[in-house]
N, C-alpha and C positions, 0 to 999 in steps of 0.2 A: 505493499500499501504506499509506505515512503516513496518506493520507485514511481511508482504511480506520480505521487504528486510532484516528484521531481521532472519528470519530462513532462508533465503536463504547462510547465512553466509557470507553476502556480508557487515558487519559492517566495516569492514577493509578498503573497499576502501577509496580511496583519493577523488575521483569524483563519491559521490551517483546520481548523477544527468545523468551522461553517462548511469549507471546501468537504471534508470528511464526511459529516453528515449529510450532506448532498449525492457523494456518491454510493455511500452506502444506502442511500434511502431512509434515513432512520428520522425519526419526526425529533428526536434529542440525543445527547450522546451521555453518558455516565461521568457527571463530574469527577469522582475520583481518577477515573483513568485519565481526565483531560488534564487535570492539575499533575498525577506523577508525571505524565508523558512532557508535560514543560518543565518540571522540576530536571528531567531528566534531559532535555537540551541544554538548560540553562547551564546545567552541570557540567553537557561536553563542551558547549563552548568556551565555559573558564579555562578547560584544559584547554583548548584548544584543539579538539578533534572536530573535524567536517565525516560531509558525507556525499560523495555522487552514484552517477546511476554506473552500472556495470554493464556492458555488451558483451554477450558470447552467442554468435550465432552460428559457431560450428556445432554440430549434435554428436553425442558419443553413439559409438555401436555398444558400447559396454557402459552403462551409466552407473555411476558411481554416487546418485542423487541428484537430486534437482538444485541447479548451478545459481549460486546467490548473485542477485539481481543488483546489489551494492557494494561500495567499496569505503571503507573508513578510513580519514588516514587523520596526522600530524605532521604540519611543516608543509612546503611548498612542494609539488610535483612540475621540473622546468625541464628544457631539452638540454639545458647546459649542469653541470658536465653530461657528456654521454655515458651511462649506465652499462657496465659490464656484471652479466648475473653468471653466479657460478652454479653448476647442475650436476650432479652426483649422487647415484643410487648408494643408498644406506649401506654402509660396510660394518663389518665386525667388529669388536670390541675392541679387540687387542690389533691394534696400528700400529707397522712397522715404519721406522723414519728414510727407508729406502724404497718402499713401493712406489713401482711409477707414478700411479696418479699423484701421489703426493710430492715427489720430485716435479712434477708436472705444474703442480698447483702454483708452487714455491716461486718457480721460474716465471709464472705468468703474472702472480702476485705482485713480483717486482716489476716488470714491465707495465702493468696497470699504473702504478704508484708515477712511477719514470713518467708518462704519459701526461697525468693529472686528470684520468677519468676518474668516475667514481665506480664504486661497488656495490652492486646488489645484490642482497644475499638475505638470510634468517636467521631464527634462532633454533638448537633443539637436535643437531646433527651434527657430528665431527666437523663435516667438509663446511657447511653455513658458519660455525664456529668459529673456524681456522680463519673464513675469508671476514669474518666480523673482527675479530681481534687483530688479525693484520692492518685493516684499515684502521683502528684505534691507536695502534701503536705508531702508524707511518702518519697522523695525521690526515688520512684519504678519505673524500668524500661518502657516504653510506648511508644506501637505504636499504631498510629493513621492511622486509613483509613479516608479519607475526602469525603463526597457526593457531591461535589463539584467538581468546575476543579481546579487541582492543582494549577494555577497561582493564585488564588484566595485566598490560606492560608498564603500569605504575607499581608494582607490584614484584618485578622481576630481578629487582637489583641484587636480592638477596639471597638465591637459588643459586646451588652450587653447579647447577645442571645447563642453565643460560648465560649467555651473553648478556649484560646489559644493554637494551637495545635502545635506551635515550641517549647514549652516545652518537644516534642515526641524524642527519638532516632531514631525512624524511620517514614516518614510521606506515604501513598501510597494514588493513586486516579487513577481508571480507565478512568479519563474522564479528557478533554481541554476544554480549551473556543470554539475551532474550532470542536470540537465532542464531542456532550453531547447531551443527552434526554431530556425526560420528568421528571418532581422531581420522579415519582413513579418508572421510568426506573433506575434514581440515588440512589433513596435510595434502591430499592432492591439490585442492582448491588454491591452498599458499603457491604452491609448486605452478599453479596455471596463472595465480596471479602477476608472480615475481618473471614468468616468459614473457608475457603481456609488455610490464610496465619496464623490461632490458632492453637496452639498443643493442646489445650484440650477447648472445649466448657463450660462455665457456663451457666444454660437454666433455667433462674425463673420463667418467666410467657408469655405461647407462645400460642396465639389464634389459632384456627384451621381453616384454609382454607384462613390462611394471608400468606405475602411476605416474614416474616421474617421467618415461618415454611417452605416455601417453598426453601428459601434460605439454610437452617439446612437439612432441607430433599435431598438435589442436592448434598450437601458434604458429607453425608455420604453415597451416593451411589456411589458416582465415588472414592472417599478418603478417609473413614470414621476417626474420629476422637474420642478422649475417651471423655465422655460427662457425667458430673454432672447435673442431670436435679432437679430443686426444687419440691418438695412433700409438698404443701401449706395444710394448716390445712383444707382448705374445695373444692371443685370443681365447678369451674363455666366456663363459657365460654371464662375469661381471661388466663385459664391456660389450656386448654384442648388439646392442640396442644402437652404438656409435657409430656401426657401419650400416644398421638400418636409413638411420638418418642422412648419413654423407649419399648411398645410393638414391634414397627418397626426394630428397630435394637438393640436388647439384649444384643449383645454380647461386645456391646462399649457404652452402656447407664448404668448409677448407678444413684440410686434415695438418695435424703438425705433429710431431714426435718431438724427443727428445735423448739423447746422446749414452749409453749405458754408463754407469759409473765406474769409475778407476777402480781398478782392486789393487792390493799390493800384496804379493804375499811373502811370507817371511820364512828364512831359513827353516829345517824342523829341526828341534833339538829331544831328544830320547826322554821322553814324559815320567816313566815310570821306574827306566833300570837301578835307579840311585836308592829307592828305596822299598824294592821286592825282597822278600816278600814282606804280604802285608796280611796283620794278623787282625781280620777282620772283625771278629766276634770281642776285640776288646773295645769298640767302639759304642758312638751312640753316634745315630745320625740326623742334621736336620737338613731336607731335601726343599729348595727356593722353588717357588712359585714365580710365574708371572702375576703381573699387577693390572689389569686393566686403567686405562687413565690412570688420574693422579697418585704419585706415589705419598703413603701416609706423612701428612703436616705440609703437603704440595698444592699449592689452588691449581682450580682448575686452568685459570687464565695463565699460569706457572707452566703448567702442562700442556696445552697447545703451543704457548711460544717457543718450545725447547722443541717440538715437533717442527715448527716454523722455521726455526735455526736449523733442524735435522741434527739434532745433538744423537750420536751414536748409541748413547742409554736411552734415548727417550720414547723406543719400545717396549719398555717393562716386562722383556720377556725373564724367565726362570734365568736366565746367565746373569740379565741386567741386574737383577735381584743379586745375586750372587757376589756381584763387582759393587753394589750399593754399599751391602755389608761388610767387605774387606774393606772401600773406601772409608765407612765409619766406623771399624774396628768393634763393632757390635751387632749379636744378631735380635732385632727387637722382639719382646712379648706382644699379645694380643689376646683380648677379650672373644675375638669372634668365636664361635662355638663351644664356649667353655661356661659351664653353669657357674654363677657368681661373678666376683667383681677382680677376682687377681687376675691380671694378664699372664699368660704363660708362652713360653717358646715350647714348641712341641717338636720331637724327637721320635726316633725309633732305633729298635734292637737290627732292622732288617736292611742289610748292607748294599750296595748297588747292584752286587752277584746276585741278589733277590727282587730286583727290583720288578719283576715280571709278576710276581707273587701279590704286590700291591698297586700297582700300577694299570687305572681304568678309566674309560672315559666315563666323566661325567656333565650329562647333556644339559642339567642344570645351570651350570657352572663354565659352560662350553669352553672345558679344558679337562688335562689329565690332572688325576688325582696327586700324581709325583712325575716328576722330570729327571733327567739325569746330572743334575748340578746340585752341590750342596757340600757339606762342610762336614767333617766327621773329628767328634773329639774325645777321647779317652772318656769311658765309661767312671774309670777311677776319678778322672780330674770332676767330672760333672757330679757325682754322688756326695764329694764333701763339699761342694757347694750347694746342694739342696735338688738337686733331680731326683725326681721317683719315677718307678712306674707308673703307668695310669689304673685305675679302677674303672674294672668294666662291670656295671649291672643294672638294678631299676633303681626306681625313687626309693625303696625301700632301702638298699645297700645305701645311697647318696644322706640316708638321715642318719645312717649309724657312723659315719664318719665322721671326725673329729674335725672342727673347724678348718684347724690350721692344712686338713686333706682335702678340703673342699676343689682346691684346681686339679685334684688327680683325677676325678669321677668323668665317666666316660657312658651315658648310657647306653645300654646293651639290651635289646629285646629282638634274638632271632626270632624267624628269619628277616625281617622287615630292616630291625636296625643293628647291623652286626658288624663290629670292628676290631675283634679282637685280634683277626688277620694283619693288622698292620701292627701287633705290640710296641705300643706307644710307650713313653716317656714323655713325662713336662719337667720343665723348669720354670718357677717361680719367679717371674719379671724379665727381666732383660739378662743377655748373656754379652758378658765385656770381655772380646778376646784379648784384650790387654792383660786381663787379669788370669790368663791360663797358657803354661809353659808352651813355648812355640812346640817343642816334642811331642806335645800332646793335641795338634791340631794336622788336621790333614784335608785339603781341599781338592774337590772332584769335579771335574766338568766332562764332554760329551768327544769331543776330538783336540786333535793337537791343534788347528787352527785356535782354537778357544784359550788352551794351555797359553800360545803363546801372548793371547791378550792379556791373560790375567796377570802375567809378571809386572811385576812394579805396581801393581793397583793398593797394596797393602804395604804400610809401613812395617810391618812384620814380614819376613820370610818363611813362607809355610812351603811345606812338599806337596804338589799337585800332580795329580793323577788323571790322565785320558783314559776313560773306562774304553774308549774302542780300542786299546792293546792290551786290555785285560783278557785273560786265559777265556774267560766265560764272555761269550757275546751280547753285549746287552741290547734290549729290544731296540728296534727301529722307530723313530721318532717319525 
């Protein structure tokens, strides 16, 4: 109805309720509704929010819901500077700094900044947040299309998941609290609006059959934009949509690629000969895990900036976690998955030779339960400092434990909840490696190249084992 009022040219009416009463053929309008609407309009005007008609004449072959008829905004939409929109299908949470689409994004963002063009982006996905953080860091002009109602942007500042959109020159949304659809509907029409307001599209890696491709396709069918489409080093399902855009709109699409990153080989040094044989039964093992997203204590923005810089350890893999531990000289305790308030370091008596017995794929966490990276510390050194084996049982067992032993408890209700095979030990608090004799510590990695990388990370020199050279072959990663 609001769209019809705008299209009728009645925007200058002093009494829009009279127009509404006439269109609806009602003898009168409920007073409370009119008062509420006026208050909402006055509040929006104070916040600088405006509304405009939104036209979309290209019909979907697969409808995702009724298209929005209005767009709401804060700021002024102008043709200067040209706006370059960044488009990339949603990616896995674990992002490596050398992934080719990310290398391409870094290069293109630097080019955008050098030309003075503006960046058109959104919030809530890794690619959109990377583009937005870059614009804020470089002082580039930023246009932000919100995937949520316009009113909510005033609350986004404190969210760890969203880059604050209030740094934008222009903010747009096609939804309000009173008129919004499902999450897929909101995401699709966010991408559709972004494609419409962008003068140039940067397409990184778009999946076929997805909503991102549909949004770009519809824009090109109605009012095409110049598109720069990235040609990755290999073709896979993640980027097959790129080829479809290139072949379907050849007059508007240009392909670009990037050079493969240089690799520097290091001379191989035998990783295990000087410490064989290893008495594996004397050790307890802390296996490191990947950390998707920011490190503990790192802000989301700091994490994004590390990816934009291409920091080698910004992928936060299990190997990166090991490097961080050695650099800090500390294994930090965690309260996750532990009953009570005591942070603990989780260890196991299972050596890397027994990795296959405890290494399982966890679909909920989208990672392996154990990876072939970590630190071994002698059981003797840990026991005298407070490490104890986990206590497996039900809630009755927990109630019988002394308060000082609560940190040891692990729920055990087979077959649904069974963890005894992990042979877990727990250490209360953090483990300071500097307090443990060097001879009681052993570092293990998957292969020889990682053995080379890890040299010199720690202030103390620990023996390092590359598991690929052990007599028992570790499972493939």
